[in-house]
Every structure is written in structure tokens, then in C-alpha cells.
SELUM-811331 format. One record per residue (C-alpha): z, y, x; residue number from 1. Coordinates in pm, 1 decimal. Example, Ala and Ser with C-alpha at 12.3 -4.5 7.8 and 13.67 -1.06 7.14 Angstrom:
2
PT,zz,yy,xx,n
PT,780.0,-450.0,1230.0,1
PT,714.0,-106.0,1367.0,2
END
This chain:
508
PT,zz,yy,xx,n
PT,0.0,0.0,0.0,1
PT,87.6,235.5,281.2,2
PT,-233.1,137.1,459.0,3
PT,-440.7,224.0,151.4,4
PT,-269.9,566.5,123.3,5
PT,-351.5,642.5,485.1,6
PT,-716.2,556.8,427.9,7
PT,-725.7,778.2,115.2,8
PT,-574.5,1072.5,303.2,9
PT,-826.8,1026.9,585.1,10
PT,-1119.8,1042.1,342.0,11
PT,-972.8,1351.6,170.8,12
PT,-941.3,1530.5,506.6,13
PT,-1302.7,1453.7,596.2,14
PT,-1417.9,1568.7,250.2,15
PT,-1230.6,1902.2,282.8,16
PT,-1376.7,1963.3,627.7,17
PT,-1724.0,1903.2,484.6,18
PT,-1666.5,2152.4,200.1,19
PT,-1520.3,2423.9,428.1,20
PT,-1855.0,2613.0,488.1,21
PT,-1918.2,2624.5,113.6,22
PT,-1569.6,2742.9,25.0,23
PT,-1544.0,3021.2,286.4,24
PT,-1805.4,3258.0,124.4,25
PT,-1622.2,3230.9,-203.5,26
PT,-1305.7,3336.5,-26.4,27
PT,-1488.4,3637.8,123.2,28
PT,-1612.0,3744.7,-216.9,29
PT,-1261.6,3711.4,-352.9,30
PT,-1116.8,3914.1,-71.0,31
PT,-1373.3,4196.4,-111.5,32
PT,-1341.2,4198.2,-488.7,33
PT,-1718.9,4150.2,-554.3,34
PT,-1871.9,3955.6,-838.2,35
PT,-2199.6,3771.6,-857.6,36
PT,-2337.3,4030.6,-1105.9,37
PT,-2260.0,4322.3,-875.0,38
PT,-2414.8,4144.3,-578.1,39
PT,-2741.0,4091.3,-768.8,40
PT,-2815.3,4470.5,-799.9,41
PT,-3117.1,4581.4,-586.5,42
PT,-3036.6,4780.5,-275.1,43
PT,-3394.6,4925.5,-225.6,44
PT,-3668.8,5077.6,-448.9,45
PT,-3877.1,4815.2,-622.0,46
PT,-4191.6,4880.8,-822.5,47
PT,-4420.2,4649.5,-1019.6,48
PT,-4793.1,4728.2,-994.1,49
PT,-5063.0,4565.1,-1202.5,50
PT,-5402.8,4555.6,-1030.4,51
PT,-5743.6,4468.4,-1168.3,52
PT,-6006.1,4292.7,-962.5,53
PT,-6277.9,4526.2,-845.1,54
PT,-6067.9,4843.8,-895.7,55
PT,-5888.4,5018.8,-613.3,56
PT,-5548.4,5172.2,-677.0,57
PT,-5368.9,5453.7,-487.3,58
PT,-4989.6,5464.1,-478.5,59
PT,-4809.2,5781.4,-366.6,60
PT,-4513.5,5682.8,-148.3,61
PT,-4177.0,5857.5,-131.7,62
PT,-4092.7,6045.0,190.9,63
PT,-4123.2,5798.1,475.9,64
PT,-3992.0,5795.3,834.2,65
PT,-4230.0,5848.0,1121.8,66
PT,-4265.8,5479.0,1209.9,67
PT,-4310.6,5220.3,927.3,68
PT,-4451.3,4869.5,901.5,69
PT,-4571.4,4646.1,615.2,70
PT,-4471.5,4284.5,557.3,71
PT,-4499.9,4026.0,281.0,72
PT,-4752.8,3786.9,135.1,73
PT,-4961.9,4060.8,-22.2,74
PT,-5264.8,3975.3,192.3,75
PT,-5339.3,3669.2,-17.6,76
PT,-5417.3,3881.1,-323.5,77
PT,-5505.6,4233.7,-194.2,78
PT,-5559.7,4446.6,113.6,79
PT,-5354.7,4760.1,179.6,80
PT,-5435.4,5070.5,386.7,81
PT,-5196.8,5356.6,454.9,82
PT,-5292.1,5726.0,500.7,83
PT,-5021.3,5908.8,690.9,84
PT,-5172.3,6253.9,622.8,85
PT,-5134.2,6226.7,244.2,86
PT,-4858.5,5958.9,248.3,87
PT,-5058.4,5733.3,15.9,88
PT,-5100.3,5354.7,5.8,89
PT,-5433.5,5219.9,-123.6,90
PT,-5455.9,4866.1,-265.9,91
PT,-5788.2,4681.7,-291.8,92
PT,-5754.7,4366.8,-512.0,93
PT,-5915.3,4053.7,-367.1,94
PT,-5788.2,3757.9,-570.8,95
PT,-5585.8,3687.9,-881.7,96
PT,-5219.8,3614.1,-819.6,97
PT,-4872.9,3756.8,-759.0,98
PT,-4747.2,3876.7,-420.4,99
PT,-4497.5,4110.5,-257.4,100
PT,-4535.6,4397.9,-9.6,101
PT,-4233.2,4545.9,166.4,102
PT,-4216.0,4863.1,374.5,103
PT,-3988.0,4851.9,681.5,104
PT,-3857.6,5127.9,907.9,105
PT,-3841.7,5117.0,1287.5,106
PT,-3514.5,4918.5,1279.5,107
PT,-3666.1,4658.8,1044.6,108
PT,-3477.7,4763.2,730.7,109
PT,-3663.9,4742.9,400.9,110
PT,-3707.4,5093.0,254.7,111
PT,-3947.8,5012.9,-29.6,112
PT,-4080.3,4705.2,-212.5,113
PT,-4385.7,4648.4,-434.6,114
PT,-4454.1,4349.0,-659.6,115
PT,-4830.1,4307.4,-704.3,116
PT,-4982.8,4131.9,-1003.7,117
PT,-5362.4,4100.0,-967.5,118
PT,-5554.8,4010.2,-1280.9,119
PT,-5912.4,3983.7,-1381.0,120
PT,-6038.7,4199.9,-1669.1,121
PT,-6365.2,4254.4,-1846.8,122
PT,-6297.9,4632.6,-1832.1,123
PT,-6359.7,4662.8,-1458.1,124
PT,-6717.3,4775.7,-1523.6,125
PT,-6585.5,5048.8,-1754.8,126
PT,-6340.5,5160.7,-1486.4,127
PT,-6609.1,5180.2,-1219.1,128
PT,-6836.3,5378.3,-1449.1,129
PT,-6559.3,5626.0,-1532.5,130
PT,-6473.3,5658.7,-1163.8,131
PT,-6832.5,5751.4,-1087.8,132
PT,-6816.3,6024.6,-1353.0,133
PT,-6467.3,6159.4,-1275.6,134
PT,-6423.4,6073.3,-907.8,135
PT,-6447.8,6438.1,-793.6,136
PT,-6143.9,6543.7,-1003.1,137
PT,-5826.7,6534.4,-798.3,138
PT,-5488.0,6423.2,-931.5,139
PT,-5597.6,6145.4,-1172.3,140
PT,-5588.5,5765.8,-1163.0,141
PT,-5796.7,5519.1,-1363.4,142
PT,-5659.5,5169.5,-1425.0,143
PT,-5644.2,4890.0,-1681.4,144
PT,-5322.9,4856.7,-1883.1,145
PT,-5282.0,4620.6,-2178.8,146
PT,-5658.2,4559.6,-2205.1,147
PT,-5739.0,4930.3,-2216.9,148
PT,-5861.1,5175.9,-1952.6,149
PT,-5599.2,5445.1,-1902.2,150
PT,-5659.7,5776.8,-1720.3,151
PT,-5332.1,5925.2,-1603.0,152
PT,-5227.6,6220.6,-1385.4,153
PT,-5229.5,6600.4,-1378.7,154
PT,-5518.5,6843.0,-1324.5,155
PT,-5524.6,7210.2,-1231.5,156
PT,-5803.6,7345.5,-1453.8,157
PT,-5855.9,7316.7,-1831.0,158
PT,-6228.2,7257.4,-1777.0,159
PT,-6143.7,6938.5,-1584.6,160
PT,-5933.8,6830.5,-1879.7,161
PT,-6223.5,6892.5,-2119.0,162
PT,-6451.5,6692.3,-1894.3,163
PT,-6208.8,6397.3,-1895.3,164
PT,-6190.6,6399.1,-2275.9,165
PT,-6568.1,6407.6,-2295.1,166
PT,-6592.9,6096.1,-2075.8,167
PT,-6316.5,5915.2,-2266.0,168
PT,-6502.6,5991.4,-2585.9,169
PT,-6789.3,5772.9,-2464.4,170
PT,-6550.0,5473.2,-2454.6,171
PT,-6341.7,5533.7,-2766.1,172
PT,-6241.0,5169.1,-2824.9,173
PT,-6174.6,5089.9,-2461.6,174
PT,-6018.2,5398.8,-2294.7,175
PT,-5744.7,5654.9,-2346.3,176
PT,-5633.5,5965.1,-2153.6,177
PT,-5279.3,6065.0,-2063.5,178
PT,-5387.1,6350.0,-1835.0,179
PT,-5201.4,6679.6,-1865.3,180
PT,-5223.9,7021.2,-1701.2,181
PT,-5020.0,7051.3,-1385.0,182
PT,-4748.7,7320.5,-1377.3,183
PT,-4869.8,7400.8,-1026.8,184
PT,-5189.6,7539.4,-1179.6,185
PT,-5003.9,7828.9,-1342.5,186
PT,-4830.2,7915.4,-1015.1,187
PT,-5159.1,7907.5,-828.4,188
PT,-5322.8,8133.4,-1085.4,189
PT,-5027.8,8373.8,-1056.8,190
PT,-5090.4,8391.6,-681.7,191
PT,-5456.5,8475.3,-740.9,192
PT,-5361.8,8750.5,-986.7,193
PT,-5111.1,8898.5,-742.9,194
PT,-5368.7,8892.5,-463.4,195
PT,-5630.3,9077.6,-669.7,196
PT,-5382.4,9339.0,-793.4,197
PT,-5296.9,9401.4,-426.5,198
PT,-4972.5,9589.3,-481.9,199
PT,-4658.2,9453.3,-311.3,200
PT,-4442.1,9625.7,-572.0,201
PT,-4596.8,9425.9,-859.2,202
PT,-4470.3,9067.9,-912.9,203
PT,-4663.2,8807.2,-1112.6,204
PT,-4470.0,8506.6,-1250.2,205
PT,-4590.6,8205.7,-1450.4,206
PT,-4347.4,8120.4,-1730.5,207
PT,-4420.7,7866.8,-2008.1,208
PT,-4800.9,7904.5,-1991.3,209
PT,-4768.6,8282.9,-1981.3,210
PT,-4797.4,8537.3,-1702.1,211
PT,-4531.7,8806.1,-1666.2,212
PT,-4607.8,9127.2,-1476.3,213
PT,-4298.3,9298.7,-1335.8,214
PT,-4236.4,9579.5,-1092.3,215
PT,-4362.2,9932.2,-1043.4,216
PT,-4708.3,10077.1,-1082.2,217
PT,-4802.1,10407.8,-928.9,218
PT,-4978.3,10531.6,-1245.4,219
PT,-5070.3,10436.7,-1601.1,220
PT,-5422.3,10353.8,-1483.9,221
PT,-5288.6,10103.0,-1229.7,222
PT,-5065.8,9948.0,-1496.8,223
PT,-5361.3,9898.8,-1730.5,224
PT,-5577.2,9771.4,-1442.6,225
PT,-5317.7,9506.5,-1349.4,226
PT,-5309.3,9377.6,-1708.0,227
PT,-5689.4,9356.6,-1725.5,228
PT,-5701.3,9157.7,-1399.6,229
PT,-5433.4,8917.3,-1526.9,230
PT,-5620.6,8854.1,-1853.6,231
PT,-5937.2,8760.2,-1666.5,232
PT,-5744.9,8475.7,-1496.5,233
PT,-5572.1,8336.8,-1808.0,234
PT,-5706.1,7979.4,-1859.0,235
PT,-5817.7,7835.8,-2190.2,236
PT,-5546.1,7692.7,-2416.5,237
PT,-5522.8,7312.6,-2406.8,238
PT,-5416.0,7144.0,-2731.7,239
PT,-5202.1,6836.3,-2669.1,240
PT,-5236.6,6523.4,-2882.4,241
PT,-4900.9,6577.5,-3051.7,242
PT,-4995.2,6935.7,-3128.9,243
PT,-5329.3,6831.7,-3274.3,244
PT,-5150.7,6575.9,-3495.1,245
PT,-4906.9,6842.8,-3613.4,246
PT,-4604.8,6689.2,-3445.0,247
PT,-4549.7,6996.0,-3225.6,248
PT,-4630.2,7356.2,-3310.2,249
PT,-4722.3,7589.6,-3026.0,250
PT,-4623.9,7954.8,-3045.8,251
PT,-4914.7,8191.6,-3040.3,252
PT,-4923.6,8366.9,-2699.0,253
PT,-4858.9,8738.9,-2722.7,254
PT,-5111.9,8976.3,-2568.8,255
PT,-5345.9,8690.2,-2469.2,256
PT,-5077.1,8523.6,-2261.4,257
PT,-4999.9,8828.4,-2042.4,258
PT,-4665.4,9005.1,-2079.7,259
PT,-4683.8,9346.3,-1915.8,260
PT,-4336.5,9465.9,-1814.4,261
PT,-4459.0,9706.2,-1545.9,262
PT,-4292.8,10044.0,-1514.7,263
PT,-4469.1,10355.3,-1392.1,264
PT,-4320.6,10540.3,-1100.2,265
PT,-4236.3,10903.7,-1160.2,266
PT,-4512.3,11108.2,-1004.9,267
PT,-4421.9,11261.9,-671.6,268
PT,-4459.5,11637.5,-632.2,269
PT,-4808.8,11730.1,-530.1,270
PT,-4843.5,11819.1,-162.4,271
PT,-4905.7,12184.5,-85.1,272
PT,-5268.1,12285.6,-88.8,273
PT,-5441.6,12309.5,245.0,274
PT,-5537.9,12638.6,400.4,275
PT,-5896.3,12722.6,497.0,276
PT,-5982.8,12996.2,742.5,277
PT,-6324.1,13154.2,690.6,278
PT,-6481.1,13328.8,990.0,279
PT,-6791.9,13531.6,901.7,280
PT,-7042.6,13713.7,1122.4,281
PT,-7293.3,13961.2,980.1,282
PT,-7589.8,14040.2,1204.5,283
PT,-7858.6,14302.5,1128.6,284
PT,-8140.1,14387.5,1369.8,285
PT,-8349.0,14703.1,1318.5,286
PT,-8664.9,14830.8,1485.8,287
PT,-8826.0,15160.3,1376.8,288
PT,-9147.2,15315.6,1512.6,289
PT,-9300.0,15650.4,1405.6,290
PT,-9607.6,15833.0,1537.0,291
PT,-9757.2,16159.2,1407.2,292
PT,-10065.5,16377.2,1493.7,293
PT,-10142.0,16715.4,1336.5,294
PT,-10419.2,16978.3,1416.8,295
PT,-10428.0,17296.5,1212.0,296
PT,-10634.0,17622.1,1235.2,297
PT,-10579.4,17838.6,925.1,298
PT,-10601.9,18215.4,1003.1,299
PT,-10498.4,18443.0,715.2,300
PT,-10498.7,18823.2,653.4,301
PT,-10196.2,18991.8,519.3,302
PT,-10267.9,19330.5,344.7,303
PT,-10056.8,19617.8,480.0,304
PT,-10223.6,19922.2,297.6,305
PT,-10001.7,20198.8,155.9,306
PT,-10029.0,20527.3,-43.3,307
PT,-9782.1,20818.0,-11.5,308
PT,-9735.5,21174.0,-145.1,309
PT,-9625.5,21463.3,81.9,310
PT,-9505.1,21816.9,13.3,311
PT,-9313.5,22069.7,215.1,312
PT,-9320.2,22413.5,370.8,313
PT,-9449.9,22302.8,700.4,314
PT,-9677.2,22027.6,580.2,315
PT,-9953.9,22078.3,338.6,316
PT,-9899.0,21882.6,25.8,317
PT,-10130.3,21619.1,-97.0,318
PT,-10190.7,21242.6,-104.4,319
PT,-10191.8,21044.0,219.9,320
PT,-10329.2,20682.5,227.9,321
PT,-10308.9,20418.4,502.6,322
PT,-10516.2,20099.2,512.0,323
PT,-10394.4,19820.9,746.6,324
PT,-10414.8,19436.2,768.9,325
PT,-10247.2,19162.8,975.9,326
PT,-10415.5,18839.9,1076.6,327
PT,-10170.3,18545.2,1104.4,328
PT,-10214.7,18186.4,1232.4,329
PT,-10498.0,18310.2,1451.3,330
PT,-10426.4,18048.9,1720.7,331
PT,-10489.0,17676.4,1648.4,332
PT,-10176.3,17449.5,1628.0,333
PT,-10155.4,17100.6,1772.9,334
PT,-9850.3,16877.9,1711.5,335
PT,-9799.7,16519.8,1835.1,336
PT,-9479.8,16311.7,1819.5,337
PT,-9378.7,15952.5,1890.6,338
PT,-9034.2,15808.9,1810.3,339
PT,-8870.6,15467.9,1877.9,340
PT,-8553.3,15349.0,1714.3,341
PT,-8362.0,15028.3,1795.8,342
PT,-8034.8,14923.9,1640.7,343
PT,-7820.4,14608.6,1618.4,344
PT,-7532.0,14596.9,1377.3,345
PT,-7278.0,14316.1,1431.1,346
PT,-6971.0,14278.3,1213.0,347
PT,-6716.3,13996.7,1207.6,348
PT,-6438.9,13924.8,961.4,349
PT,-6186.9,13647.7,901.7,350
PT,-6019.4,13540.8,579.7,351
PT,-5753.0,13275.8,504.1,352
PT,-5785.4,13117.1,160.0,353
PT,-5597.3,12836.8,-13.7,354
PT,-5799.6,12530.0,-99.0,355
PT,-5978.1,12580.0,-431.2,356
PT,-5888.9,12950.3,-457.4,357
PT,-6130.8,13243.1,-447.1,358
PT,-6120.0,13478.2,-150.3,359
PT,-6266.9,13828.9,-145.8,360
PT,-6354.3,14063.5,140.3,361
PT,-6466.5,14419.1,59.5,362
PT,-6550.9,14651.1,349.8,363
PT,-6720.0,14966.6,222.5,364
PT,-6700.4,15333.7,136.5,365
PT,-6799.1,15569.0,-143.1,366
PT,-7063.2,15843.7,-126.6,367
PT,-7113.7,16121.3,-384.3,368
PT,-7436.4,16147.0,-583.0,369
PT,-7514.9,16448.5,-801.5,370
PT,-7667.3,16386.4,-1139.6,371
PT,-7812.0,16655.6,-1364.4,372
PT,-7842.2,16605.1,-1736.5,373
PT,-7822.2,16810.2,-2056.6,374
PT,-7450.6,16856.4,-2012.0,375
PT,-7489.0,16996.2,-1664.4,376
PT,-7443.8,16865.2,-1315.1,377
PT,-7187.2,16597.0,-1235.2,378
PT,-7096.9,16398.3,-926.1,379
PT,-7080.0,16019.0,-920.9,380
PT,-6927.1,15805.5,-643.5,381
PT,-7134.8,15506.3,-535.8,382
PT,-7004.7,15216.3,-323.5,383
PT,-7179.6,15121.9,-2.6,384
PT,-7079.5,14849.7,243.0,385
PT,-7015.9,14476.2,241.5,386
PT,-6874.2,14289.7,-60.0,387
PT,-6824.3,13911.0,-38.5,388
PT,-6659.5,13643.4,-252.9,389
PT,-6607.9,13288.4,-117.8,390
PT,-6438.8,12986.5,-280.8,391
PT,-6372.0,12695.8,-40.3,392
PT,-6294.5,12345.5,-175.2,393
PT,-6207.7,12054.3,53.3,394
PT,-6407.3,11745.4,-49.9,395
PT,-6116.3,11497.2,-30.7,396
PT,-5775.9,11444.3,125.1,397
PT,-5915.5,11249.8,420.3,398
PT,-6238.5,11445.7,460.9,399
PT,-6302.9,11747.1,681.4,400
PT,-6602.9,11861.6,477.6,401
PT,-6568.5,12179.4,274.1,402
PT,-6771.4,12291.7,-26.4,403
PT,-6837.1,12667.7,-19.2,404
PT,-6935.2,12878.8,-319.8,405
PT,-7061.1,13204.1,-163.6,406
PT,-7160.9,13542.1,-302.1,407
PT,-7258.8,13826.4,-62.7,408
PT,-7367.7,14177.3,-154.3,409
PT,-7451.6,14450.1,100.3,410
PT,-7519.7,14808.2,-4.8,411
PT,-7649.1,15035.8,271.6,412
PT,-7752.3,15403.0,285.8,413
PT,-8115.1,15420.3,405.6,414
PT,-8201.2,15792.2,360.3,415
PT,-8172.4,16109.3,155.1,416
PT,-8419.8,16271.7,-82.5,417
PT,-8417.2,16576.8,-297.7,418
PT,-8317.9,16349.7,-586.3,419
PT,-8028.6,16193.6,-397.1,420
PT,-7952.1,15927.9,-135.7,421
PT,-8149.8,15607.7,-102.2,422
PT,-7939.4,15290.7,-112.0,423
PT,-8063.8,14939.6,-19.9,424
PT,-7908.4,14629.5,-174.4,425
PT,-7903.8,14276.9,-22.7,426
PT,-7754.7,13988.8,-225.7,427
PT,-7696.7,13622.8,-134.3,428
PT,-7570.4,13360.4,-381.5,429
PT,-7549.6,13001.2,-258.6,430
PT,-7339.5,12686.1,-241.6,431
PT,-7327.3,12446.2,52.5,432
PT,-7109.9,12190.3,232.7,433
PT,-6997.6,12251.4,592.3,434
PT,-6765.6,12047.2,813.0,435
PT,-6453.2,12209.6,947.0,436
PT,-6521.5,12403.1,1269.1,437
PT,-6899.6,12403.2,1229.4,438
PT,-7109.9,12710.0,1154.1,439
PT,-7397.7,12757.8,915.3,440
PT,-7648.9,13040.9,871.5,441
PT,-7631.2,13081.4,498.2,442
PT,-7892.6,13352.8,448.0,443
PT,-8161.0,13557.1,619.5,444
PT,-8367.8,13854.6,506.1,445
PT,-8658.6,13997.2,701.3,446
PT,-8815.9,14328.9,604.0,447
PT,-9128.2,14487.1,750.4,448
PT,-9268.6,14815.9,614.9,449
PT,-9569.3,15008.8,749.3,450
PT,-9727.0,15327.9,613.6,451
PT,-10006.4,15563.6,725.0,452
PT,-10076.1,15913.5,583.1,453
PT,-10398.1,16110.1,660.2,454
PT,-10476.6,16485.0,619.4,455
PT,-10149.8,16590.3,467.7,456
PT,-10127.7,16965.5,565.2,457
PT,-9791.2,17127.5,559.9,458
PT,-9683.7,17498.0,550.9,459
PT,-10032.9,17641.1,477.4,460
PT,-10058.1,18018.5,411.4,461
PT,-10129.4,18143.6,63.3,462
PT,-10466.9,18311.1,138.1,463
PT,-10618.5,18155.9,445.4,464
PT,-10947.8,18297.3,573.3,465
PT,-11042.5,17958.1,712.8,466
PT,-10887.6,17613.7,664.4,467
PT,-10939.7,17364.6,941.6,468
PT,-10682.1,17081.2,977.7,469
PT,-10650.8,16708.0,1057.3,470
PT,-10334.5,16492.8,1052.9,471
PT,-10221.1,16132.3,1074.2,472
PT,-9864.4,15997.1,1027.9,473
PT,-9782.6,15629.1,1101.1,474
PT,-9444.3,15471.9,1018.4,475
PT,-9329.7,15107.7,1069.2,476
PT,-8980.0,14977.1,993.3,477
PT,-8859.7,14619.7,1063.8,478
PT,-8516.3,14474.2,988.4,479
PT,-8355.7,14126.9,983.7,480
PT,-8022.9,14037.0,821.4,481
PT,-7841.7,13703.2,880.8,482
PT,-7493.2,13583.0,774.7,483
PT,-7306.7,13309.0,967.2,484
PT,-6995.8,13142.3,827.6,485
PT,-6750.0,12897.0,989.3,486
PT,-6479.3,12729.0,774.8,487
PT,-6174.7,12585.2,955.3,488
PT,-5905.8,12371.7,789.2,489
PT,-5559.3,12491.4,891.6,490
PT,-5228.8,12310.5,862.8,491
PT,-5058.8,12634.7,755.1,492
PT,-5132.8,13003.2,720.7,493
PT,-4937.4,13080.9,1039.5,494
PT,-5154.2,12853.8,1255.9,495
PT,-5329.1,13056.5,1523.0,496
PT,-5117.8,13368.6,1472.9,497
PT,-4960.9,13336.7,1817.7,498
PT,-5299.8,13379.0,1985.5,499
PT,-5364.0,13697.5,1788.5,500
PT,-5021.9,13837.6,1876.9,501
PT,-5078.1,13762.9,2241.4,502
PT,-5423.6,13923.1,2237.8,503
PT,-5297.3,14248.8,2087.0,504
PT,-4959.8,14231.3,2262.4,505
PT,-4761.2,14223.1,1941.7,506
PT,-4396.0,14125.3,1927.8,507
PT,-4179.6,14007.8,1643.4,508
END
């Protein structure tokens, strides 16, 4: 009996030693407080992907480390290629079946897992045809799900969305679209609007399919211009399926989807008007020539006869008569004269005028003229001299060109007659554009007069015995009048005054 107990104990000891490796993990779980349910939870991302033969599929990966590797039995059903630039994994189905692809980091740890299920479908031809029509649209994927072709993703432009619906409409019983507009499209459009407005003080934000303009505009015109630019970029409204079915009601966008909250800056005080200095030179050249010839032989008798009565003691009375005559201009007269006259009149003046204002320079005098009428003789004062009116206008803030509106009038005394003085009048009216510091000859007048008089006797006696005379008078007058003007833009009215003070030795 004792021998049987010893044998039983020996077998129990061997049995316990054999079960020790199986019992120890259970003890570890008990010590750590873990259950089988908690241990079954996945410790890495896992995704199930259904592939269709003949249709490639692109999978966007989460952020990956610099060095990764791929493992698993996926090669028996599909090939995989990885693009590091866009962090995308492309699967190309090769054979029906189920396989696994795992992504490992440099240390060998699994960071992502994909379960691939490759099936064969009769819709692969439809998928390839739709890919040929929509392959140039970015952000969409075409695949077969539950025996239907599904287009999924997000696009930037409404016209791409319309194009997708048009293609899906060709396969009504076989395809559906889940494509929506990307929220990034609104942000991108807001950037384009802000770039075209080109004002750093104006902010453009995309909020709930609307564009909000905020900030400060320099004027009402700029505010209106910013709103017009924003409206040109507003995309067409896309009606979602739920909205078309009446499940969701969209609010009507106010002001065509642009909310203008811009404020106008208070206008800054206008800068002081610029000063323009006008330097004018008046030049008149004269040349006079006169030549005269006169021959005259006109003798005349002047009667000097007289009759007188005489009476007296010493002198017998009676009538005494005397007959006498005087011959005048008995000798011939010959006169010849030749005169030359040269003159140059040069006058300069300077005037400082505010931009856009009219400046006047009057340099003249008054001469009296007698007028005789039924009421008697009266005296009238007439102006002679130079009278000018100039209005300078600077073309623009950054330009040095000046528009000049000019009016010159020169009244000059040319001679005297028995009826009164002779006055000449020269007038120039013009408008021109001159750059600051440059001169222009704005007007010229050339006069040339010549006259010849023959046989014009002067101072003849009343009763000449004989008249013999010959005369010739020649007169030629030439004159030329030119006005030069030089406009100069000044920073202030006091600019250049120091030079004048120094020239004339003036002190403050």
C-alpha cells in the first residue's frame, strides 16, 4: 500500500512539472490583473480594404516615420507601391483572395495594418471607363462597393462636381456619387480675392460658403471695388442630395454670398498745394530806317505898295504913293536826310503762384488822351504796358509737367498825331504743357512796314511865281516780339529767397 502511494506521488510530481509552462502565463495574467477580453484589443491601426480585379486603389497613409518597410502575404493577391512625396500607397489587384499587409518602422514595430479582400466583379469595365472620363479630377476615388460603382472624395470646383454627376448619369443603375465640395476650396478662393484686392488692411474670410470682407478701405470707391472683385470669385451653389430631396433647407446667401463689413477710413487732410514759380522774359527787337529827298524852287513876290497923305507948313500937302515888291524863295532848296534806328527791349519778371490759382502781372502806365465832343473837351487816361494772366496746374502728384493757361496783352505808344497818340496792341492767348525748369517760347510777332511818298511839297508860298519841286520819302519799320516762360515747381514760397537776399545784400 505504501509502495503504491509512492508511485502515485511520483506520477503527480511529473505531471505538475509538465504543466508548469502552461500554468505560469495564467499566473502572470492574474498578477497583472488583465483579462482575456482586454488582451484581445488591437494595439495598432487596422483597416479592411475591398479591391476589385483590374482596378487600382490609392490609400492615403497617416503620418509615417522616415524609414518604413512592408511585410505580410499581400503579394499573393496584389502588388503595392509607396510614394513618399504624397504619402500614398497604391494597390494593384492581381488575384482573388484575402491577405494582410503590415507597415513597420525602423525598429520593426508594426505601425499600421491592412486586410485586403480581392474580388472579381463585372463592374470593372464600368470603373475603367469612368476613370478615363474623370481621371484628371484630383481628390476622388472610384471603386466597387456592394455591386455598385461608388465615386467618393472632395473636389475644389463646382464645375468638377457637375462633370462627375454628368458621368454618373450615364450609368444610373450601376454607379453613385458621394463626392462633395472641399472646405479648402473656399479658403483658396478667399486667398485669390485677397490677392486681387491688394490691400493689406482688408481681410477676406470664408465662413459657411460665404465670404466676409473685414478691415479698412481708403475710400467708398475702394470698398465697392473690393465687393465687386469678391462677387466675381463666388462659385456656383451646389445642391446636395438631401437638400434636393427636401431633407435639409439651405439659407439663401445674402448679397450673393459676400458680406461686406469694410469700414472707410476718415479722409486725411489734403496736403498743401504746391508752389509754382513763373519766370518770364519779354524780348522786342526794333529796326527803323528813313530816307528823304526834297528839291524845291518856288520864287514868290510879296506886294509892298503903299499910299499916304501929307500936309504941313514946311511940306506941300498932297497924296504920296510908293510901289514896292519883295521876291522870296529866290534860291532853290535842296534837302536830304537819312536816319537809322535800332532798339532792343528786354524785360524779365518772376511770379510765384499756388498750384491751380491764377496769377497776374501788370506793368504799365497811364497816358492822357483828349477827346472833343458836343459837350466839350475831356481827358481820358489810357493804359499802356504789359498785362499778363497765367494759371499753372501741375499734371499729377508724381509728375513734373505743368499745364499753363496764358493770356498776354502789350499796349505800347508808337507815335503822336494831331488826333492823339497812337497805341499798338499785341495779344497772346494760349495753353501748353511745360516740364518744370524748362523754357518755352509761347508767342512771336514779326512786323515789317514800308512806305514811299513822292512829290509831297511842304511849306509852299501862297502866290508863287514859279513852282518847281521834286521829293521822295522812304520809311521802313521792322519789329519782332517774343515771350519766353519757365515754370519751376517749388517746395515752398520761401525757396530761393536766400539767394535773392544775398544778391541784394538784404538782412532780416
